[in-house]
Biopython code that builds the backbone (N, CA, C, O; Angstrom):
import numpy as np
from Bio.PDB.StructureBuilder import StructureBuilder

atoms = [
    (1, "MET", "N", (1.083, -0.689, 0.247)),
    (1, "MET", "CA", (0.032, -0.117, 0.302)),
    (1, "MET", "C", (1.091, 0.927, -0.053)),
    (1, "MET", "O", (2.239, 0.640, 0.285)),
    (2, "LEU", "N", (0.920, 1.939, -0.598)),
    (2, "LEU", "CA", (0.948, 3.617, -1.074)),
    (2, "LEU", "C", (0.350, 4.380, -0.489)),
    (2, "LEU", "O", (-0.839, 4.067, -0.426)),
    (3, "GLN", "N", (0.646, 5.463, 0.101)),
    (3, "GLN", "CA", (-0.077, 6.772, 0.722)),
    (3, "GLN", "C", (0.648, 7.987, 0.293)),
    (3, "GLN", "O", (1.764, 8.211, 0.762)),
    (4, "LEU", "N", (-0.081, 9.060, -0.848)),
    (4, "LEU", "CA", (0.837, 10.002, -1.147)),
    (4, "LEU", "C", (-0.927, 11.038, -0.261)),
    (4, "LEU", "O", (-2.140, 10.878, -0.128)),
    (5, "ASN", "N", (0.136, 11.989, 0.064)),
    (5, "ASN", "CA", (-0.382, 13.242, 0.690)),
    (5, "ASN", "C", (0.181, 14.599, 0.434)),
    (5, "ASN", "O", (1.315, 14.773, 0.880)),
    (6, "GLY", "N", (-0.340, 15.532, -0.153)),
    (6, "GLY", "CA", (-0.465, 16.867, -0.431)),
    (6, "GLY", "C", (-1.104, 18.034, -0.255)),
    (6, "GLY", "O", (-2.227, 18.154, -0.746)),
    (7, "ILE", "N", (-0.474, 19.188, 0.526)),
    (7, "ILE", "CA", (-1.412, 20.700, 0.244)),
    (7, "ILE", "C", (-1.211, 21.416, -0.368)),
    (7, "ILE", "O", (0.004, 21.577, -0.255)),
    (8, "VAL", "N", (-1.842, 22.573, -1.565)),
    (8, "VAL", "CA", (-1.611, 23.294, -2.008)),
    (8, "VAL", "C", (-0.370, 24.799, -1.430)),
    (8, "VAL", "O", (0.396, 25.485, -2.107)),
    (9, "GLY", "N", (-0.571, 24.808, -0.447)),
    (9, "GLY", "CA", (0.708, 25.086, 0.311)),
    (9, "GLY", "C", (0.464, 26.578, 0.000)),
    (9, "GLY", "O", (-0.639, 27.096, -0.174)),
    (10, "GLY", "N", (2.226, 27.470, -0.063)),
    (10, "GLY", "CA", (2.584, 28.600, -0.949)),
    (10, "GLY", "C", (2.621, 29.459, 0.274)),
    (10, "GLY", "O", (2.577, 29.062, 1.439)),
    (11, "ASN", "N", (2.741, 31.121, -0.298)),
    (11, "ASN", "CA", (2.484, 32.328, 0.550)),
    (11, "ASN", "C", (1.221, 32.389, 0.101)),
    (11, "ASN", "O", (0.706, 32.227, 1.207)),
    (12, "ALA", "N", (0.108, 32.513, -0.774)),
    (12, "ALA", "CA", (-0.794, 32.893, -1.398)),
    (12, "ALA", "C", (-1.879, 32.234, -2.127)),
    (12, "ALA", "O", (-1.571, 31.822, -3.246)),
    (13, "PRO", "N", (-3.647, 31.954, -1.554)),
    (13, "PRO", "CA", (-4.069, 31.547, -2.686)),
    (13, "PRO", "C", (-4.102, 31.272, -4.077)),
    (13, "PRO", "O", (-3.597, 32.219, -4.679)),
    (14, "ILE", "N", (-4.466, 30.416, -4.803)),
    (14, "ILE", "CA", (-4.057, 30.003, -5.943)),
    (14, "ILE", "C", (-5.173, 30.387, -6.569)),
    (14, "ILE", "O", (-6.129, 29.982, -5.907)),
    (15, "ARG", "N", (-5.758, 31.362, -8.158)),
    (15, "ARG", "CA", (-6.612, 31.823, -8.500)),
    (15, "ARG", "C", (-6.401, 30.968, -9.847)),
    (15, "ARG", "O", (-5.366, 31.004, -10.513)),
    (16, "LEU", "N", (-7.385, 30.294, -10.111)),
    (16, "LEU", "CA", (-7.066, 29.542, -11.423)),
    (16, "LEU", "C", (-8.398, 30.237, -12.331)),
    (16, "LEU", "O", (-9.413, 30.504, -11.688)),
    (17, "ALA", "N", (-8.382, 30.471, -13.557)),
    (17, "ALA", "CA", (-8.967, 30.946, -14.691)),
    (17, "ALA", "C", (-10.038, 30.149, -15.368)),
    (17, "ALA", "O", (-9.698, 28.977, -15.529)),
    (18, "ALA", "N", (-11.283, 30.456, -15.830)),
    (18, "ALA", "CA", (-12.308, 29.480, -15.651)),
    (18, "ALA", "C", (-11.688, 28.130, -16.790)),
    (18, "ALA", "O", (-10.687, 27.996, -17.495)),
    (19, "ARG", "N", (-12.227, 27.763, -16.654)),
    (19, "ARG", "CA", (-11.834, 25.424, -17.519)),
    (19, "ARG", "C", (-10.889, 25.698, -17.377)),
    (19, "ARG", "O", (-10.348, 25.723, -18.482)),
    (20, "ARG", "N", (-9.969, 26.065, -16.335)),
    (20, "ARG", "CA", (-8.326, 26.346, -16.736)),
    (20, "ARG", "C", (-7.902, 24.707, -15.413)),
    (20, "ARG", "O", (-8.531, 24.253, -14.457)),
    (21, "ARG", "N", (-6.699, 24.351, -16.005)),
    (21, "ARG", "CA", (-6.786, 23.476, -14.922)),
    (21, "ARG", "C", (-5.095, 23.226, -14.469)),
    (21, "ARG", "O", (-4.161, 23.408, -15.250)),
    (22, "ARG", "N", (-5.012, 22.964, -13.642)),
    (22, "ARG", "CA", (-3.784, 23.238, -12.628)),
    (22, "ARG", "C", (-3.201, 22.392, -12.369)),
    (22, "ARG", "O", (-3.446, 22.327, -11.165)),
    (23, "ASP", "N", (-2.330, 21.340, -12.644)),
    (23, "ASP", "CA", (-1.020, 20.471, -12.198)),
    (23, "ASP", "C", (-0.787, 20.787, -10.705)),
    (23, "ASP", "O", (-0.208, 21.851, -10.486)),
    (24, "MET", "N", (-1.181, 19.957, -9.531)),
    (24, "MET", "CA", (-0.165, 19.913, -8.240)),
    (24, "MET", "C", (0.574, 19.600, -8.028)),
    (24, "MET", "O", (1.397, 20.463, -7.720)),
    (25, "GLN", "N", (1.002, 18.306, -7.972)),
    (25, "GLN", "CA", (1.739, 16.632, -7.527)),
    (25, "GLN", "C", (2.358, 15.823, -8.689)),
    (25, "GLN", "O", (1.738, 15.125, -9.492)),
    (26, "LEU", "N", (3.555, 16.016, -8.643)),
    (26, "LEU", "CA", (3.475, 14.968, -9.790)),
    (26, "LEU", "C", (4.566, 13.519, -8.935)),
    (26, "LEU", "O", (5.474, 13.824, -8.162)),
    (27, "THR", "N", (4.425, 12.874, -9.080)),
    (27, "THR", "CA", (5.674, 11.349, -8.406)),
    (27, "THR", "C", (5.774, 10.198, -9.435)),
    (27, "THR", "O", (5.139, 9.992, -10.469)),
    (28, "VAL", "N", (6.954, 9.384, -8.718)),
    (28, "VAL", "CA", (7.540, 8.855, -9.579)),
    (28, "VAL", "C", (6.739, 7.426, -8.781)),
    (28, "VAL", "O", (6.625, 7.302, -7.562)),
    (29, "ILE", "N", (6.307, 6.556, -9.696)),
    (29, "ILE", "CA", (6.116, 4.913, -8.772)),
    (29, "ILE", "C", (6.419, 3.884, -9.991)),
    (29, "ILE", "O", (6.071, 4.225, -11.122)),
    (30, "ASP", "N", (6.999, 2.751, -9.810)),
    (30, "ASP", "CA", (7.337, 2.165, -10.578)),
    (30, "ASP", "C", (6.038, 0.561, -10.853)),
    (30, "ASP", "O", (5.076, -0.147, -11.152)),
    (31, "VAL", "N", (6.342, 0.679, -10.737)),
    (31, "VAL", "CA", (4.960, -0.672, -11.581)),
    (31, "VAL", "C", (5.206, -1.891, -12.717)),
    (31, "VAL", "O", (5.158, -2.060, -13.936)),
    (32, "PRO", "N", (5.535, -2.706, -11.329)),
    (32, "PRO", "CA", (5.890, -4.070, -12.266)),
    (32, "PRO", "C", (5.355, -4.545, -12.907)),
    (32, "PRO", "O", (4.124, -4.580, -12.896)),
    (33, "ASN", "N", (6.482, -5.387, -14.147)),
    (33, "ASN", "CA", (5.361, -6.426, -15.103)),
    (33, "ASN", "C", (4.572, -6.894, -14.753)),
    (33, "ASN", "O", (4.964, -7.324, -13.669)),
    (34, "ARG", "N", (3.262, -7.278, -14.918)),
    (34, "ARG", "CA", (1.625, -7.771, -14.475)),
    (34, "ARG", "C", (1.120, -7.725, -13.339)),
    (34, "ARG", "O", (0.264, -8.322, -12.686)),
    (35, "LYS", "N", (2.191, -6.461, -13.174)),
    (35, "LYS", "CA", (0.604, -5.623, -11.888)),
    (35, "LYS", "C", (0.069, -3.759, -12.189)),
    (35, "LYS", "O", (0.272, -2.764, -12.885)),
    (36, "LYS", "N", (-0.638, -4.257, -11.176)),
    (36, "LYS", "CA", (-1.627, -2.853, -11.474)),
    (36, "LYS", "C", (-0.986, -1.725, -10.502)),
    (36, "LYS", "O", (-0.173, -1.762, -9.578)),
    (37, "LEU", "N", (-1.722, -0.719, -11.132)),
    (37, "LEU", "CA", (-1.564, 0.631, -9.722)),
    (37, "LEU", "C", (-2.876, 0.569, -9.582)),
    (37, "LEU", "O", (-3.466, 0.461, -10.657)),
    (38, "VAL", "N", (-3.661, 0.605, -8.476)),
    (38, "VAL", "CA", (-4.638, 0.304, -7.903)),
    (38, "VAL", "C", (-5.470, 2.239, -7.151)),
    (38, "VAL", "O", (-5.515, 2.229, -5.921)),
    (39, "LEU", "N", (-5.844, 3.182, -7.602)),
    (39, "LEU", "CA", (-6.073, 4.204, -6.809)),
    (39, "LEU", "C", (-7.808, 3.430, -5.480)),
    (39, "LEU", "O", (-9.008, 3.185, -5.604)),
    (40, "LYS", "N", (-6.757, 3.383, -4.429)),
    (40, "LYS", "CA", (-8.031, 2.225, -3.694)),
    (40, "LYS", "C", (-8.857, 3.546, -2.755)),
    (40, "LYS", "O", (-9.991, 3.309, -2.337)),
    (41, "LYS", "N", (-8.387, 4.536, -2.549)),
    (41, "LYS", "CA", (-9.028, 5.782, -1.489)),
    (41, "LYS", "C", (-8.617, 7.020, -2.146)),
    (41, "LYS", "O", (-8.275, 6.878, -3.320)),
    (42, "LEU", "N", (-8.589, 7.725, -1.857)),
    (42, "LEU", "CA", (-9.192, 9.298, -2.116)),
    (42, "LEU", "C", (-9.645, 10.209, -1.034)),
    (42, "LEU", "O", (-10.745, 10.732, -1.211)),
    (43, "ASN", "N", (-9.082, 10.459, -0.087)),
    (43, "ASN", "CA", (-10.045, 11.715, 0.626)),
    (43, "ASN", "C", (-9.353, 12.809, 0.036)),
    (43, "ASN", "O", (-8.150, 12.663, -0.177)),
    (44, "PHE", "N", (-10.164, 14.371, -0.399)),
    (44, "PHE", "CA", (-9.642, 15.840, -0.489)),
    (44, "PHE", "C", (-10.176, 16.759, -0.333)),
    (44, "PHE", "O", (-11.365, 16.541, -0.567)),
    (45, "LEU", "N", (-10.003, 17.833, -0.031)),
    (45, "LEU", "CA", (-10.732, 19.021, 0.416)),
    (45, "LEU", "C", (-10.179, 20.004, -0.269)),
    (45, "LEU", "O", (-9.071, 20.424, 0.063)),
    (46, "LEU", "N", (-11.066, 20.685, -1.650)),
    (46, "LEU", "CA", (-10.658, 22.228, -2.529)),
    (46, "LEU", "C", (-11.740, 23.004, -1.440)),
    (46, "LEU", "O", (-12.655, 22.551, -0.753)),
    (47, "SER", "N", (-11.132, 24.544, -1.633)),
    (47, "SER", "CA", (-11.779, 25.318, -1.451)),
    (47, "SER", "C", (-13.441, 26.284, -2.129)),
    (47, "SER", "O", (-14.074, 27.259, -1.723)),
    (48, "ASN", "N", (-13.604, 25.157, -3.532)),
    (48, "ASN", "CA", (-14.904, 25.406, -3.836)),
    (48, "ASN", "C", (-15.254, 24.569, -4.649)),
    (48, "ASN", "O", (-14.479, 24.151, -5.509)),
    (49, "ASP", "N", (-16.859, 24.044, -4.498)),
    (49, "ASP", "CA", (-17.788, 22.833, -5.488)),
    (49, "ASP", "C", (-17.005, 22.994, -6.513)),
    (49, "ASP", "O", (-16.155, 22.112, -6.639)),
    (50, "ALA", "N", (-17.008, 24.222, -7.658)),
    (50, "ALA", "CA", (-16.630, 24.246, -8.671)),
    (50, "ALA", "C", (-15.201, 23.127, -9.000)),
    (50, "ALA", "O", (-15.090, 22.494, -10.050)),
    (51, "PHE", "N", (-14.483, 23.090, -8.179)),
    (51, "PHE", "CA", (-13.138, 22.140, -9.203)),
    (51, "PHE", "C", (-13.162, 20.760, -8.838)),
    (51, "PHE", "O", (-13.475, 20.259, -7.758)),
    (52, "VAL", "N", (-12.831, 20.285, -9.769)),
    (52, "VAL", "CA", (-12.296, 18.775, -9.650)),
    (52, "VAL", "C", (-10.900, 18.211, -9.931)),
    (52, "VAL", "O", (-9.802, 18.524, -10.393)),
    (53, "PHE", "N", (-11.644, 17.102, -9.332)),
    (53, "PHE", "CA", (-9.840, 16.293, -8.420)),
    (53, "PHE", "C", (-9.511, 15.811, -9.507)),
    (53, "PHE", "O", (-10.312, 15.856, -10.441)),
    (54, "ILE", "N", (-8.521, 15.355, -9.628)),
    (54, "ILE", "CA", (-8.015, 15.069, -11.312)),
    (54, "ILE", "C", (-6.772, 13.698, -10.328)),
    (54, "ILE", "O", (-5.976, 14.207, -9.540)),
    (55, "VAL", "N", (-6.743, 12.186, -10.473)),
    (55, "VAL", "CA", (-5.273, 11.322, -10.440)),
    (55, "VAL", "C", (-5.083, 10.947, -12.109)),
    (55, "VAL", "O", (-5.727, 11.048, -13.153)),
    (56, "GLU", "N", (-4.225, 10.623, -11.799)),
    (56, "GLU", "CA", (-3.651, 10.236, -13.336)),
    (56, "GLU", "C", (-2.642, 9.584, -13.576)),
    (56, "GLU", "O", (-1.630, 10.057, -13.059)),
    (57, "ALA", "N", (-2.438, 8.254, -14.432)),
    (57, "ALA", "CA", (-1.580, 7.871, -14.460)),
    (57, "ALA", "C", (-1.196, 7.713, -15.914)),
    (57, "ALA", "O", (-1.654, 7.022, -16.825)),
    (58, "LEU", "N", (0.349, 9.066, -15.784)),
    (58, "LEU", "CA", (1.073, 8.853, -17.142)),
    (58, "LEU", "C", (2.476, 8.231, -17.665)),
    (58, "LEU", "O", (3.372, 8.403, -16.839)),
    (59, "PRO", "N", (2.871, 7.566, -18.810)),
    (59, "PRO", "CA", (1.937, 7.951, -20.348)),
    (59, "PRO", "C", (0.913, 6.915, -19.538)),
    (59, "PRO", "O", (1.239, 6.461, -18.441)),
    (60, "GLY", "N", (-0.516, 6.540, -20.255)),
    (60, "GLY", "CA", (-1.422, 5.493, -19.982)),
    (60, "GLY", "C", (-3.190, 6.814, -20.259)),
    (60, "GLY", "O", (-3.408, 7.919, -20.754)),
    (61, "THR", "N", (-3.981, 5.715, -19.557)),
    (61, "THR", "CA", (-5.279, 6.274, -19.890)),
    (61, "THR", "C", (-5.856, 5.872, -18.531)),
    (61, "THR", "O", (-6.993, 5.441, -18.338)),
    (62, "GLY", "N", (-4.939, 6.071, -17.653)),
    (62, "GLY", "CA", (-5.960, 5.768, -16.455)),
    (62, "GLY", "C", (-6.002, 7.104, -15.530)),
    (62, "GLY", "O", (-5.048, 7.615, -14.944)),
    (63, "VAL", "N", (-7.500, 7.583, -15.555)),
    (63, "VAL", "CA", (-8.167, 8.978, -14.752)),
    (63, "VAL", "C", (-9.127, 8.920, -14.430)),
    (63, "VAL", "O", (-10.137, 8.614, -15.064)),
    (64, "PHE", "N", (-8.913, 9.412, -12.611)),
    (64, "PHE", "CA", (-9.714, 9.272, -12.084)),
    (64, "PHE", "C", (-9.907, 10.598, -11.841)),
    (64, "PHE", "O", (-8.993, 11.413, -11.707)),
    (65, "ARG", "N", (-11.262, 10.874, -11.770)),
    (65, "ARG", "CA", (-12.140, 12.058, -11.709)),
    (65, "ARG", "C", (-13.117, 12.900, -10.410)),
    (65, "ARG", "O", (-14.280, 12.514, -10.300)),
    (66, "ALA", "N", (-12.739, 13.774, -9.671)),
    (66, "ALA", "CA", (-13.799, 13.853, -8.439)),
    (66, "ALA", "C", (-14.284, 14.853, -8.061)),
    (66, "ALA", "O", (-13.668, 15.547, -7.253)),
    (67, "ARG", "N", (-15.886, 15.330, -8.663)),
    (67, "ARG", "CA", (-16.383, 16.412, -8.312)),
    (67, "ARG", "C", (-17.315, 16.834, -7.201)),
    (67, "ARG", "O", (-18.187, 16.246, -6.562)),
    (68, "GLY", "N", (-16.816, 18.086, -7.195)),
    (68, "GLY", "CA", (-18.096, 18.681, -5.907)),
    (68, "GLY", "C", (-17.148, 19.590, -5.171)),
    (68, "GLY", "O", (-17.761, 20.456, -4.546)),
    (69, "GLY", "N", (-15.445, 19.677, -5.021)),
    (69, "GLY", "CA", (-14.503, 20.497, -3.766)),
    (69, "GLY", "C", (-14.101, 19.862, -3.155)),
    (69, "GLY", "O", (-13.139, 20.280, -2.510)),
    (70, "ALA", "N", (-14.719, 17.897, -2.852)),
    (70, "ALA", "CA", (-14.353, 17.357, -1.249)),
    (70, "ALA", "C", (-14.653, 16.560, -1.673)),
    (70, "ALA", "O", (-15.423, 16.705, -2.623)),
    (71, "GLY", "N", (-14.204, 14.991, -1.208)),
    (71, "GLY", "CA", (-15.348, 13.566, -0.782)),
    (71, "GLY", "C", (-13.904, 13.454, -0.234)),
    (71, "GLY", "O", (-12.926, 14.196, -0.139)),
    (72, "ASP", "N", (-14.393, 11.526, 0.245)),
    (72, "ASP", "CA", (-14.003, 10.838, 1.141)),
    (72, "ASP", "C", (-14.890, 9.371, -0.127)),
    (72, "ASP", "O", (-16.067, 9.014, -0.072)),
    (73, "LEU", "N", (-14.270, 9.073, -0.686)),
    (73, "LEU", "CA", (-14.395, 8.199, -1.817)),
    (73, "LEU", "C", (-13.482, 6.396, -1.357)),
    (73, "LEU", "O", (-12.814, 5.935, -0.431)),
    (74, "ALA", "N", (-13.817, 6.118, -2.173)),
    (74, "ALA", "CA", (-13.337, 4.352, -1.890)),
    (74, "ALA", "C", (-13.222, 3.957, -3.768)),
    (74, "ALA", "O", (-13.362, 2.782, -4.108)),
    (75, "PRO", "N", (-12.948, 5.121, -4.908)),
    (75, "PRO", "CA", (-13.028, 4.153, -5.881)),
    (75, "PRO", "C", (-12.607, 2.991, -6.812)),
    (75, "PRO", "O", (-13.120, 2.690, -7.890)),
    (76, "ASN", "N", (-11.276, 2.232, -6.000)),
    (76, "ASN", "CA", (-11.121, 1.148, -6.860)),
    (76, "ASN", "C", (-10.902, 1.279, -8.251)),
    (76, "ASN", "O", (-11.710, 0.839, -9.069)),
    (77, "LYS", "N", (-10.106, 1.719, -8.492)),
    (77, "LYS", "CA", (-10.183, 2.670, -10.151)),
    (77, "LYS", "C", (-8.243, 1.583, -10.628)),
    (77, "LYS", "O", (-7.302, 1.324, -9.876)),
    (78, "VAL", "N", (-8.422, 1.301, -11.981)),
    (78, "VAL", "CA", (-7.092, 0.917, -11.950)),
    (78, "VAL", "C", (-6.314, 2.583, -12.896)),
    (78, "VAL", "O", (-6.916, 3.373, -13.624)),
    (79, "LEU", "N", (-4.995, 2.591, -12.521)),
    (79, "LEU", "CA", (-4.710, 3.638, -12.411)),
    (79, "LEU", "C", (-3.871, 3.557, -14.126)),
    (79, "LEU", "O", (-3.996, 4.297, -15.101)),
    (80, "PHE", "N", (-2.607, 1.716, -13.794)),
    (80, "PHE", "CA", (-1.794, 1.855, -14.263)),
    (80, "PHE", "C", (-2.026, 0.690, -14.340)),
    (80, "PHE", "O", (-2.291, 0.218, -13.234)),
    (81, "ASN", "N", (-2.077, -0.663, -15.877)),
    (81, "ASN", "CA", (-2.673, -1.690, -16.309)),
    (81, "ASN", "C", (-0.633, -2.244, -16.633)),
    (81, "ASN", "O", (-0.219, -1.626, -17.614)),
    (82, "ASN", "N", (0.322, -3.054, -16.095)),
    (82, "ASN", "CA", (1.444, -3.060, -16.571)),
    (82, "ASN", "C", (1.536, -4.731, -17.502)),
    (82, "ASN", "O", (2.187, -5.702, -17.117)),
    (83, "THR", "N", (1.072, -4.691, -18.195)),
    (83, "THR", "CA", (1.621, -5.669, -19.356)),
    (83, "THR", "C", (2.535, -5.482, -19.903)),
    (83, "THR", "O", (2.727, -6.607, -20.364)),
    (84, "THR", "N", (3.708, -4.607, -20.416)),
    (84, "THR", "CA", (4.175, -4.578, -21.102)),
    (84, "THR", "C", (5.759, -5.507, -21.034)),
    (84, "THR", "O", (6.386, -5.377, -22.085)),
    (85, "GLY", "N", (6.288, -6.171, -20.243)),
    (85, "GLY", "CA", (7.182, -7.184, -20.063)),
    (85, "GLY", "C", (8.185, -7.684, -19.246)),
    (85, "GLY", "O", (8.672, -8.803, -19.089)),
    (86, "ASP", "N", (8.558, -5.569, -18.314)),
    (86, "ASP", "CA", (9.290, -5.018, -18.304)),
    (86, "ASP", "C", (8.525, -4.610, -16.872)),
    (86, "ASP", "O", (7.362, -4.916, -16.609)),
    (87, "THR", "N", (9.282, -3.975, -16.143)),
    (87, "THR", "CA", (9.080, -2.664, -14.794)),
    (87, "THR", "C", (9.145, -1.540, -15.304)),
    (87, "THR", "O", (10.270, -1.090, -15.520)),
    (88, "VAL", "N", (7.546, -0.454, -15.777)),
    (88, "VAL", "CA", (7.535, 0.569, -15.813)),
    (88, "VAL", "C", (7.418, 1.774, -14.900)),
    (88, "VAL", "O", (6.737, 1.912, -13.884)),
    (89, "ARG", "N", (8.365, 2.737, -15.596)),
    (89, "ARG", "CA", (8.198, 3.433, -14.413)),
    (89, "ARG", "C", (7.316, 5.159, -15.052)),
    (89, "ARG", "O", (7.673, 5.869, -15.993)),
    (90, "ILE", "N", (5.834, 5.400, -13.861)),
    (90, "ILE", "CA", (5.014, 6.003, -14.487)),
    (90, "ILE", "C", (4.922, 7.377, -13.544)),
    (90, "ILE", "O", (5.374, 7.201, -12.413)),
    (91, "PHE", "N", (4.473, 8.554, -13.787)),
    (91, "PHE", "CA", (4.105, 9.293, -13.373)),
    (91, "PHE", "C", (2.706, 9.603, -12.513)),
    (91, "PHE", "O", (1.804, 9.851, -13.313)),
    (92, "LEU", "N", (2.430, 9.640, -11.670)),
    (92, "LEU", "CA", (1.548, 9.913, -10.787)),
    (92, "LEU", "C", (0.353, 11.388, -10.456)),
    (92, "LEU", "O", (-0.235, 11.669, -9.411)),
    (93, "ASN", "N", (0.335, 12.118, -11.856)),
    (93, "ASN", "CA", (-0.157, 13.158, -11.557)),
    (93, "ASN", "C", (-1.404, 13.763, -10.506)),
    (93, "ASN", "O", (-2.171, 12.865, -10.161)),
    (94, "VAL", "N", (-1.673, 14.875, -10.045)),
    (94, "VAL", "CA", (-2.837, 15.421, -9.250)),
    (94, "VAL", "C", (-2.630, 16.259, -10.190)),
    (94, "VAL", "O", (-1.575, 16.615, -10.715)),
    (95, "ALA", "N", (-4.118, 16.675, -10.450)),
    (95, "ALA", "CA", (-4.180, 18.287, -10.784)),
    (95, "ALA", "C", (-5.473, 18.408, -10.370)),
    (95, "ALA", "O", (-6.112, 17.599, -9.697)),
    (96, "VAL", "N", (-5.971, 19.887, -10.984)),
    (96, "VAL", "CA", (-7.304, 20.911, -10.291)),
    (96, "VAL", "C", (-7.757, 21.125, -11.755)),
    (96, "VAL", "O", (-6.995, 21.711, -12.524)),
    (97, "PHE", "N", (-8.823, 20.729, -12.129)),
    (97, "PHE", "CA", (-10.019, 22.008, -13.234)),
    (97, "PHE", "C", (-10.820, 22.337, -12.229)),
    (97, "PHE", "O", (-11.454, 21.677, -11.406)),
    (98, "ASN", "N", (-10.622, 23.979, -12.526)),
    (98, "ASN", "CA", (-12.012, 24.893, -12.634)),
    (98, "ASN", "C", (-12.861, 25.043, -13.492)),
    (98, "ASN", "O", (-12.791, 25.900, -14.373)),
    (99, "SER", "N", (-14.209, 23.854, -13.290)),
    (99, "SER", "CA", (-15.551, 23.741, -14.220)),
    (99, "SER", "C", (-16.477, 24.834, -14.448)),
    (99, "SER", "O", (-17.585, 24.797, -14.982)),
    (100, "ALA", "N", (-15.673, 26.065, -13.826)),
    (100, "ALA", "CA", (-16.530, 27.353, -13.588)),
    (100, "ALA", "C", (-16.598, 28.464, -14.647)),
    (100, "ALA", "O", (-15.722, 28.445, -15.512)),
    (101, "ALA", "N", (-17.395, 29.291, -14.680)),
    (101, "ALA", "CA", (-17.488, 29.853, -15.626)),
    (101, "ALA", "C", (-17.004, 30.736, -16.085)),
    (101, "ALA", "O", (-16.938, 31.209, -17.219)),
    (102, "ASN", "N", (-16.361, 31.166, -14.410)),
    (102, "ASN", "CA", (-15.511, 32.535, -14.094)),
    (102, "ASN", "C", (-14.342, 31.462, -13.575)),
    (102, "ASN", "O", (-14.181, 30.254, -13.751)),
    (103, "ALA", "N", (-13.442, 32.717, -12.688)),
    (103, "ALA", "CA", (-12.377, 32.594, -12.256)),
    (103, "ALA", "C", (-12.842, 31.889, -10.739)),
    (103, "ALA", "O", (-13.883, 32.120, -10.123)),
    (104, "ARG", "N", (-11.852, 31.064, -10.395)),
    (104, "ARG", "CA", (-11.788, 30.866, -8.820)),
    (104, "ARG", "C", (-10.529, 30.797, -7.400)),
    (104, "ARG", "O", (-9.500, 30.391, -7.940)),
    (105, "THR", "N", (-10.381, 30.914, -6.620)),
    (105, "THR", "CA", (-9.433, 31.202, -6.447)),
    (105, "THR", "C", (-9.611, 29.561, -5.268)),
    (105, "THR", "O", (-10.669, 29.085, -4.858)),
    (106, "LEU", "N", (-7.947, 28.960, -4.954)),
    (106, "LEU", "CA", (-8.065, 27.342, -4.595)),
    (106, "LEU", "C", (-6.425, 27.894, -3.289)),
    (106, "LEU", "O", (-5.246, 28.228, -3.410)),
    (107, "ASP", "N", (-7.618, 27.626, -1.977)),
    (107, "ASP", "CA", (-6.794, 27.992, -1.006)),
    (107, "ASP", "C", (-5.530, 27.237, -0.685)),
    (107, "ASP", "O", (-5.131, 26.093, -0.905)),
    (108, "ARG", "N", (-5.068, 28.265, -0.105)),
    (108, "ARG", "CA", (-3.337, 27.641, 0.494)),
    (108, "ARG", "C", (-4.060, 26.020, 1.334)),
    (108, "ARG", "O", (-3.883, 25.023, 0.634)),
    (109, "THR", "N", (-4.685, 25.800, 2.478)),
    (109, "THR", "CA", (-4.931, 25.089, 3.216)),
    (109, "THR", "C", (-5.741, 23.992, 2.380)),
    (109, "THR", "O", (-6.005, 23.033, 3.106)),
    (110, "SER", "N", (-6.324, 23.807, 0.770)),
    (110, "SER", "CA", (-6.572, 22.588, -0.244)),
    (110, "SER", "C", (-5.786, 21.509, -0.067)),
    (110, "SER", "O", (-4.563, 21.566, -0.189)),
    (111, "SER", "N", (-6.435, 20.439, 0.235)),
    (111, "SER", "CA", (-5.628, 19.087, 0.148)),
    (111, "SER", "C", (-5.990, 17.800, 0.580)),
    (111, "SER", "O", (-6.908, 17.610, 1.378)),
    (112, "TRP", "N", (-5.271, 16.862, 0.059)),
    (112, "TRP", "CA", (-5.551, 15.552, -0.335)),
    (112, "TRP", "C", (-4.773, 14.336, -0.341)),
    (112, "TRP", "O", (-3.679, 13.972, -0.769)),
    (113, "LEU", "N", (-5.557, 13.940, 0.170)),
    (113, "LEU", "CA", (-4.653, 11.835, 0.606)),
    (113, "LEU", "C", (-5.065, 11.081, -0.236)),
    (113, "LEU", "O", (-6.284, 11.084, -0.407)),
    (114, "LEU", "N", (-4.258, 10.199, -1.040)),
    (114, "LEU", "CA", (-4.183, 9.076, -1.795)),
    (114, "LEU", "C", (-4.079, 8.077, -1.215)),
    (114, "LEU", "O", (-3.511, 8.349, -0.157)),
    (115, "LYS", "N", (-4.379, 6.611, -1.290)),
    (115, "LYS", "CA", (-4.367, 5.685, -0.660)),
    (115, "LYS", "C", (-4.275, 4.560, -2.253)),
    (115, "LYS", "O", (-4.994, 4.697, -3.242)),
    (116, "LEU", "N", (-3.420, 3.737, -2.107)),
    (116, "LEU", "CA", (-2.754, 3.364, -4.121)),
    (116, "LEU", "C", (-2.278, 1.991, -3.708)),
    (116, "LEU", "O", (-1.740, 1.861, -2.609)),
    (117, "ASP", "N", (-2.410, 1.136, -4.375)),
    (117, "ASP", "CA", (-1.930, -0.026, -4.601)),
    (117, "ASP", "C", (-1.104, -0.896, -5.367)),
    (117, "ASP", "O", (-1.397, -0.574, -6.518)),
    (118, "ILE", "N", (-0.400, -1.645, -5.426)),
    (118, "ILE", "CA", (0.432, -2.534, -6.701)),
    (118, "ILE", "C", (-0.029, -3.145, -6.785)),
    (118, "ILE", "O", (0.440, -3.891, -5.925)),
    (119, "VAL", "N", (-1.184, -3.908, -7.432)),
    (119, "VAL", "CA", (-2.074, -5.721, -7.359)),
    (119, "VAL", "C", (-1.882, -6.630, -8.021)),
    (119, "VAL", "O", (-2.517, -7.669, -7.843)),
]
sb = StructureBuilder()
sb.init_structure("model")
sb.init_model(0)
sb.init_chain("A")
sb.init_seg("    ")
for serial, (resi, resn, name, xyz) in enumerate(atoms, 1):
    if name == "N":
        sb.init_residue(resn, " ", resi, " ")
    sb.init_atom(name, np.array(xyz, "f"), 0.0, 1.0, " ", f" {name:<3s}", serial, name[0])
structure = sb.get_structure()
């Protein structure tokens, strides 16, 4: 089981324009051959309900999106399935998208906790 947490932090809130995305955290994870990287649990609190929380494995197609600005979820979502024959190094990216038609502010205290497993 892997655990990843983060907080916006910094000296000032982040202004996010309408329908814009901001990458917040990038982590490297090695996924062995014949294994899957699975997002088991997600707890997040963003400062506005218009924000969409995004977790994605790059390169790859595994993406999980959570709307509503906050949540305590158990998605059990496969983010990456390694069928290459070798260990693959992927980039796990955490991002926030402003789905509103106007700018919104992401507070410094906005945070997240991800629990992942390689199965």
